C-alpha positions as CSV (number, residue, x, y, z in Angstrom):
1,M,78.3,66.1,99.8
2,K,77.4,69.1,97.7
3,K,80.0,71.2,99.6
4,I,82.8,68.8,98.8
5,I,81.9,68.6,95.1
6,N,81.5,72.3,94.6
7,S,84.6,73.4,96.6
8,I,87.1,71.5,94.5
9,L,89.8,73.8,95.6
10,I,89.8,73.4,99.4
11,V,88.3,70.0,99.9
12,G,88.5,68.2,96.6
13,L,91.0,65.8,95.1
14,I,92.9,66.7,91.9
15,V,92.1,67.6,88.4
16,L,95.1,67.4,86.1
17,Q,94.7,68.3,82.4
18,G,97.1,67.4,79.6
19,C,99.0,64.6,81.4
20,S,99.9,61.4,79.6
21,E,97.4,58.5,79.8
22,D,99.7,56.1,81.7
23,V,99.8,58.6,84.6
24,L,96.1,58.9,85.2
25,E,92.7,57.7,84.1
26,Q,90.0,60.3,84.4
27,R,86.7,59.1,85.8
28,P,83.4,60.6,84.4
29,D,83.5,63.2,87.1
30,H,87.1,64.1,86.1
31,V,88.5,63.2,89.5
32,I,91.8,61.3,89.4
33,S,92.3,58.0,91.1
34,E,95.1,58.7,93.5
35,N,96.3,55.1,93.4
36,L,97.4,55.6,89.8
37,V,100.0,58.3,90.6
38,L,101.3,57.5,94.1
39,N,103.2,54.2,93.7
40,S,106.3,55.3,91.8
41,V,108.7,58.2,91.6
42,K,108.3,58.2,87.8
43,K,104.6,58.7,87.9
44,L,104.9,61.4,90.6
45,D,107.4,63.1,88.4
46,K,105.0,63.1,85.5
47,L,102.3,64.5,87.8
48,L,104.8,67.3,88.8
49,T,105.5,68.0,85.1
50,G,101.8,68.2,84.4
51,T,101.5,70.7,87.3
52,Y,103.9,73.1,85.7
53,N,101.5,73.1,82.7
54,E,98.6,73.8,85.1
55,I,100.5,76.9,86.4
56,S,100.9,78.1,82.8
57,R,97.2,77.9,82.0
58,N,95.3,81.0,81.1
59,T,93.4,81.0,84.5
60,Y,96.7,81.5,86.3
61,L,100.1,82.8,85.1
62,G,99.2,82.2,81.5
63,R,96.9,85.2,81.5
64,V,94.7,86.1,84.4
65,L,97.2,87.1,87.1
66,Y,99.4,89.1,84.8
67,K,96.6,90.8,82.9
68,R,94.7,91.7,86.1
69,A,97.8,93.2,87.7
70,A,98.4,95.3,84.6
71,V,94.9,96.8,84.1
72,K,94.3,97.7,87.8
73,G,97.4,99.8,87.8
74,T,98.2,103.1,86.0
75,D,100.1,101.9,82.9
76,F,97.6,99.8,80.9
77,R,94.0,99.9,80.0
78,F,91.4,98.2,77.9
79,V,90.8,99.5,74.4
80,E,87.6,101.4,73.8
81,T,84.6,99.2,74.4
82,T,83.5,99.4,70.7
83,Y,86.1,96.6,70.2
84,N,84.1,94.3,72.6
85,P,86.8,93.0,75.0
86,R,85.9,90.2,77.4
87,D,83.3,91.7,79.7
88,Y,84.1,89.5,82.7
89,E,87.7,90.7,82.6
90,L,86.6,94.3,82.5
91,I,85.4,93.9,86.1
92,A,89.0,94.2,87.5
93,Y,89.9,97.1,85.3
94,K,86.7,99.0,86.3
95,Y,87.1,98.2,90.0
96,E,83.7,96.6,90.1
97,E,84.6,93.5,92.1
98,S,82.0,92.5,94.7
99,S,81.3,89.5,96.9
100,N,78.9,88.2,94.2
101,N,80.9,89.1,91.1
102,S,84.6,88.5,91.3
103,G,85.3,88.4,87.6
104,T,88.5,86.5,86.8
105,C,89.3,86.1,90.5
106,E,87.2,83.0,90.7
107,D,89.2,81.4,87.9
108,L,92.5,82.3,89.6
109,W,91.3,80.9,92.9
110,I,90.1,77.6,91.4
111,Q,93.2,77.0,89.3
112,S,95.6,77.9,92.1
113,F,94.1,75.4,94.5
114,K,94.0,72.8,91.7
115,V,97.7,73.3,91.4
116,I,98.1,73.1,95.2
117,N,96.2,69.8,95.4
118,N,98.5,68.3,92.8
119,L,101.6,69.5,94.6
120,N,100.2,68.1,97.9
121,L,99.9,64.7,96.4
122,V,103.5,64.8,95.3
123,I,104.8,66.2,98.6
124,N,102.7,63.8,100.7
125,N,103.6,60.6,98.8
126,I,107.1,61.0,97.3
127,E,108.9,59.6,100.4
128,T,107.1,56.2,100.2
129,A,107.1,55.9,96.4
130,E,109.4,53.4,94.7
131,G,112.4,54.9,93.0
132,N,115.7,56.7,93.2
133,D,116.4,58.7,96.4
134,A,118.2,61.5,94.5
135,E,115.2,61.9,92.2
136,K,112.8,61.9,95.1
137,Q,114.8,64.8,96.7
138,E,114.7,66.8,93.5
139,I,111.0,66.2,92.9
140,L,110.1,67.1,96.5
141,G,112.2,70.3,96.4
142,E,110.5,71.5,93.2
143,A,107.1,70.7,94.6
144,L,107.7,72.5,97.9
145,G,109.1,75.6,96.1
146,L,106.1,75.7,93.7
147,R,103.6,75.4,96.5
148,G,105.2,78.3,98.3
149,M,105.0,80.3,95.1
150,V,101.4,79.5,94.5
151,Y,100.4,80.4,98.0
152,F,102.3,83.7,97.7
153,D,100.4,84.6,94.5
154,L,97.2,83.8,96.3
155,A,98.3,85.9,99.3
156,R,99.0,89.0,97.2
157,S,95.8,88.6,95.3
158,F,93.3,87.6,98.0
159,A,94.8,89.1,101.1
160,Y,95.6,92.7,102.0
161,P,99.3,93.6,101.7
162,W,101.6,93.3,104.7
163,I,101.9,97.1,105.0
164,K,98.2,97.4,106.1
165,A,98.1,95.2,109.2
166,G,101.0,92.8,109.1
167,V,100.7,89.4,110.7
168,A,97.1,90.2,111.9
169,S,95.5,90.5,108.5
170,Q,93.3,87.8,107.1
171,G,95.4,85.1,105.4
172,L,94.6,82.0,103.4
173,P,93.3,78.6,104.1
174,L,96.4,76.5,104.3
175,K,95.7,73.1,102.7
176,L,99.0,71.1,103.1
177,S,97.7,67.6,102.6
178,S,95.5,66.0,100.0
179,E,93.6,64.4,102.9
180,E,92.8,67.7,104.7
181,I,89.5,69.5,104.6
182,I,90.4,73.2,105.4
183,T,87.9,76.0,105.3
184,E,89.3,78.4,107.9
185,R,91.5,81.2,106.9
186,S,94.9,81.6,108.7
187,R,96.3,85.0,109.7
188,L,98.6,86.6,107.1
189,G,101.6,86.0,109.4
190,E,100.9,82.3,109.3
191,T,100.4,82.3,105.6
192,Y,103.8,84.0,105.0
193,N,105.4,81.6,107.5
194,Q,104.2,78.7,105.5
195,I,105.3,80.2,102.2
196,I,108.8,80.8,103.6
197,L,109.0,77.3,105.1
198,D,108.1,75.7,101.8
199,M,110.7,77.7,100.0
200,Q,113.4,77.3,102.6
201,S,112.8,73.5,102.7
202,A,113.1,73.5,98.9
203,L,116.5,75.2,99.1
204,D,117.7,72.4,101.4
205,L,116.7,69.8,98.8
206,L,117.6,71.2,95.4
207,E,121.0,71.0,93.8
208,E,122.9,74.0,92.4
209,N,121.9,75.2,88.9
210,T,123.6,73.7,85.8
211,W,122.6,76.8,83.8
212,E,122.2,74.6,80.7
213,Q,120.0,76.1,78.0
214,G,116.4,75.4,79.0
215,S,117.2,74.4,82.6
216,T,115.2,77.3,84.1
217,K,111.9,75.9,82.8
218,Y,112.0,74.0,86.1
219,L,112.2,75.6,89.5
220,T,115.9,75.5,90.6
221,K,117.9,76.4,93.7
222,T,118.6,79.9,92.3
223,G,115.0,80.3,91.2
224,V,113.8,79.6,94.7
225,K,116.3,82.2,96.1
226,A,114.9,84.7,93.7
227,L,111.3,84.0,94.7
228,L,112.3,84.2,98.4
229,A,113.8,87.7,97.7
230,R,110.4,88.7,96.2
231,V,108.4,87.2,99.2
232,Y,110.6,89.0,101.7
233,L,110.2,92.3,99.8
234,Y,106.4,92.0,100.1
235,K,106.8,91.2,103.8
236,E,108.9,94.3,104.2
237,D,111.7,92.1,105.6
238,W,114.4,94.3,103.9
239,E,117.4,92.4,105.3
240,N,116.3,89.0,104.0
241,A,115.1,90.5,100.7
242,L,118.6,91.9,100.2
243,K,120.3,88.7,101.4
244,Y,118.6,86.5,98.9
245,A,118.8,89.0,96.1
246,E,122.5,89.3,96.6
247,E,122.9,85.5,96.6
248,V,121.3,85.4,93.2
249,I,123.4,88.3,91.9
250,T,126.5,86.6,93.1
251,T,125.5,83.6,91.0
252,R,124.5,85.4,87.9
253,G,125.7,89.0,88.1
254,E,125.8,92.1,85.9
255,G,127.1,90.2,82.8
256,S,123.8,88.3,82.6
257,L,121.7,91.4,82.4
258,M,120.3,92.1,78.9
259,S,121.7,95.3,77.4
260,V,120.5,98.0,75.0
261,N,121.6,95.9,72.1
262,S,120.3,92.5,73.4
263,Y,117.0,93.4,75.0
264,A,114.7,90.7,73.7
265,F,112.2,88.4,75.4
266,E,113.4,85.2,73.8
267,D,113.0,81.9,75.5
268,Y,115.7,81.3,78.2
269,N,117.4,84.6,77.7
270,S,120.4,85.5,79.8
271,E,118.2,86.9,82.6
272,S,116.0,83.9,83.0
273,L,115.8,82.5,86.6
274,F,112.5,80.7,86.2
275,E,110.1,80.6,83.3
276,L,107.2,78.4,82.2
277,S,107.8,76.5,79.0
278,I,105.1,77.0,76.3
279,T,105.1,74.6,73.4
280,S,102.6,73.8,70.6
281,Q,101.1,71.2,73.0
282,N,100.2,73.7,75.7
283,S,100.0,77.0,73.9
284,L,96.7,78.8,74.4
285,G,96.7,80.7,71.2
286,S,94.6,83.8,71.2
287,N,93.5,83.1,74.8
288,G,97.1,83.1,76.0
289,L,99.2,85.9,77.6
290,G,101.0,87.5,74.6
291,A,97.8,87.7,72.5
292,Q,96.2,90.0,75.1
293,F,98.6,92.8,74.1
294,D,99.3,92.0,70.4
295,L,96.7,92.2,67.7
296,K,98.8,90.6,64.9
297,D,97.9,87.3,63.5
298,G,94.7,86.8,65.4
299,G,95.7,88.2,68.7
300,Q,93.2,89.9,71.0
301,G,95.3,93.1,71.5
302,D,92.7,94.4,73.9
303,I,95.1,95.8,76.4
304,I,97.3,98.8,75.5
305,A,99.6,101.2,77.2
306,T,98.4,104.5,78.7
307,Q,100.1,107.7,77.5
308,T,101.5,107.9,81.1
309,F,103.4,104.7,80.4
310,V,104.4,105.7,76.9
311,N,105.9,108.9,78.4
312,L,107.7,106.9,81.0
313,L,109.4,104.9,78.3
314,S,110.6,108.0,76.5
315,A,112.6,109.3,79.5
316,Y,115.8,107.6,78.6
317,E,117.7,108.1,75.4
318,G,117.9,104.8,73.5
319,D,115.8,102.8,75.9
320,P,115.1,99.4,74.2
321,R,111.9,99.1,76.1
322,A,110.4,101.9,74.1
323,A,111.0,99.9,70.9
324,L,108.4,97.3,72.1
325,L,105.6,99.8,71.3
326,E,103.7,98.9,68.2
327,E,100.4,99.9,66.5
328,D,97.3,99.1,68.5
329,K,93.6,98.5,67.7
330,E,92.8,102.3,68.1
331,G,95.4,103.3,65.5
332,S,97.9,104.7,67.9
333,K,101.3,103.2,68.8
334,N,100.4,102.1,72.3
335,A,100.5,98.3,72.0
336,F,103.3,97.1,74.3
337,V,104.5,93.9,72.7
338,K,106.8,92.3,75.2
339,Y,105.8,88.7,74.4
340,V,106.4,87.7,70.7
341,N,105.3,84.5,69.1
342,R,108.4,82.5,68.4
343,S,107.2,81.6,64.9
344,E,106.3,84.1,62.1
345,G,104.5,87.2,63.5
346,G,103.1,87.6,67.0
347,G,99.9,87.5,69.0
348,L,99.4,83.7,69.3
349,S,101.1,83.3,72.7
350,A,103.7,80.8,71.5
351,H,106.3,82.1,73.9
352,N,107.5,81.1,77.3
353,I,106.2,83.0,80.4
354,P,108.8,84.6,82.6
355,V,108.1,84.1,86.3
356,I,111.2,85.9,87.6
357,R,114.2,87.5,86.0
358,L,117.5,88.9,87.0
359,S,116.4,92.5,86.4
360,E,113.8,92.1,89.1
361,I,116.4,90.9,91.5
362,Y,118.6,94.0,91.0
363,L,115.5,96.1,91.7
364,I,114.6,94.1,94.8
365,A,118.1,94.6,96.1
366,A,117.9,98.4,95.4
367,E,114.5,98.7,97.1
368,A,115.6,96.7,100.1
369,A,118.8,98.8,100.5
370,A,116.8,102.0,100.1
371,N,114.6,100.9,103.0
372,G,117.6,100.5,105.3
373,A,119.1,97.1,104.5
374,G,122.8,96.7,103.9
375,G,124.6,99.9,102.8
376,G,121.4,101.9,102.6
377,D,121.0,104.5,99.8
378,S,124.6,104.2,98.4
379,E,124.1,100.4,97.9
380,A,120.6,101.0,96.5
381,L,122.0,103.4,93.9
382,N,124.7,101.0,92.9
383,Y,122.1,98.2,92.1
384,L,119.7,100.7,90.4
385,N,122.4,102.3,88.3
386,T,123.7,98.9,87.2
387,L,120.4,98.2,85.6
388,I,119.8,101.7,84.2
389,Q,123.2,101.6,82.5
390,K,121.9,98.6,80.5
391,R,118.7,100.5,79.5
392,T,120.0,103.7,77.9
393,T,122.6,104.9,75.4
394,N,123.3,108.0,77.6
395,F,123.8,106.8,81.1
396,S,125.5,110.0,82.3
397,A,122.3,111.9,81.7
398,N,120.1,109.3,83.3
399,R,122.2,108.1,86.3
400,A,120.2,107.9,89.5
401,E,121.5,110.2,92.2
402,E,118.4,110.6,94.5
403,T,118.3,109.7,98.2
404,G,115.6,109.0,100.8
405,E,111.9,108.9,99.7
406,V,112.7,110.3,96.2
407,L,115.1,107.4,95.6
408,K,112.4,104.9,96.6
409,E,110.1,106.5,94.0
410,R,112.8,106.3,91.4
411,I,113.1,102.6,92.0
412,A,109.4,102.1,91.8
413,E,109.4,104.0,88.5
414,E,112.1,101.8,87.2
415,R,110.1,98.7,88.2
416,R,107.2,100.0,86.1
417,R,109.4,100.3,83.0
418,E,111.3,97.0,83.5
419,L,108.6,94.7,84.9
420,A,105.6,95.8,82.9
421,L,103.2,93.0,82.1
422,E,105.1,90.5,84.3
423,G,102.5,90.4,87.1
424,H,103.4,93.4,89.3
425,G,101.4,96.4,88.3
426,V,98.8,97.0,91.0
427,Y,100.7,94.9,93.5
428,D,103.6,97.3,93.5
429,Y,101.2,100.2,94.4
430,I,99.3,98.5,97.2
431,R,102.3,96.8,98.9
432,R,103.9,100.2,99.3
433,G,100.7,101.9,100.5
434,K,100.5,104.0,97.3
435,D,97.1,105.1,95.8
436,I,96.3,104.3,92.2
437,N,95.5,107.5,90.3
438,R,94.5,107.1,86.7
439,S,94.0,110.1,84.4
440,I,90.5,110.6,83.1
441,N,91.8,111.6,79.7
442,E,93.5,108.2,79.3
443,H,90.3,106.2,80.0
444,V,87.7,107.8,77.8
445,N,85.1,105.4,76.3
446,T,86.6,102.4,78.0
447,G,83.6,101.7,80.3
448,V,85.3,102.6,83.5
449,D,83.3,104.9,85.9
450,V,85.0,108.2,86.6
451,S,84.6,107.6,90.3
452,N,86.7,104.5,90.0
453,L,89.8,106.1,88.4
454,D,91.4,107.1,91.7
455,I,91.6,104.2,94.1
456,Q,93.1,104.3,97.6
457,A,95.7,101.7,98.3
458,T,93.6,100.3,101.2
459,D,90.5,99.9,99.0
460,N,89.1,96.3,99.2
461,R,88.8,96.3,95.4
462,T,92.5,96.3,94.9
463,I,92.4,92.6,96.0
464,C,90.1,89.8,95.1
465,P,87.1,88.7,97.1
466,I,86.8,85.1,98.0
467,P,84.6,83.7,95.2
468,A,80.9,83.4,96.2
469,S,80.9,79.8,95.0
470,E,83.6,79.0,97.6
471,I,81.8,80.7,100.5
472,E,78.5,78.9,99.5
473,A,80.2,75.5,99.3
474,S,82.5,75.7,102.4
475,G,81.3,78.6,104.6
476,M,84.7,80.3,104.3
477,E,85.0,83.8,105.8
478,Q,84.8,86.5,103.2
479,T,87.5,89.2,103.1
480,E,86.9,92.2,105.2
481,G,85.4,95.1,103.1
482,Y,83.5,92.7,100.8
């Protein structure tokens, strides 16, 4: 019995926080009575809505995944330790993960499987619930797409990247039913097959986008296509990555890209394909995403840009991304404030969280083509330059003209500029088999050991260990290298 209670992720039922009282009634042990949410489409829809909130929590996309991705790469660091940042979050930055101390990885693991358990209840019961068939189809489509997304985030965080050993690598425990008890890990090939199956199934169920203001706070047909392009990129399936990227570009196109004069991370901007809605009811304040990078009005501001990244932003004349740099805790101008509180001032995380944007799709298309899909380098240059033209006042001086491996590096560099603090960072290094090399001069007095500044792409510490609590509770196999 102890195993089942402790391992709430793999073998437990659901915990759902912040849902309305008519949907569920929490028992003393905080386990939901399933009978209260399974008998109608309306109640399952409320459960799905509550699950979007769970995805936005600080233990998943609302802080942990994005922050961890940033500080394990080359472009961001913690402020000097005299400012006392959260010690448990320093573990990732310092590359000190171990089988007994996984830092924020445990939070990410628990929250992700909490979300999956909720989604499984929706997926497994929507067909027999009482209600409108069209609503059932929409709810099932969103739930399947979201489950695929969560498993993908788990795969890139807890499994080695595809480039290392492909299908044979350790994958994830695939819990696809609220009734299942799963403790065995699949192979990575099986994990990706399930991710793709969920997303492909979602595409068959979801209607075309309306593109009404605010519609992208839900996972839509175009949003799923965008996520599929990202999944295939990580899987190094260049043809399919380009295919789905081009389908999204056909729907939205160059006119929806933000420009030099309109580059602002407002809610539901023109590039939005899927974002998480943050309101006064679910904002996490100083514990939320934006507050990690912005010290104003009570923000933590404990993550700042390295000089390497600041220099990267100065490469283009008139680059609007450079204008996001503000004063930081150390008195320099290295705070990269992409997420701004929608009310007066910033730093309280009252902003939506972008999951995937049109700029990323152009960069996926460019990378896929540069790796041989479609028209190859010429097509890659077309997609890359379309974006660059929107990020400089002197395009002729900054036009990309590279080919081959140099072009691939130029695309990777552009991803660093454009997608900073959006959950890519370290993942973009390891999925391409590139080592992480951090300058010693940029990490003085931050607590990181000099021996942990240069990290090989295959180092086990680039990914999370399975939390010790999970292994103790369920006997799950630990990741190789830990």
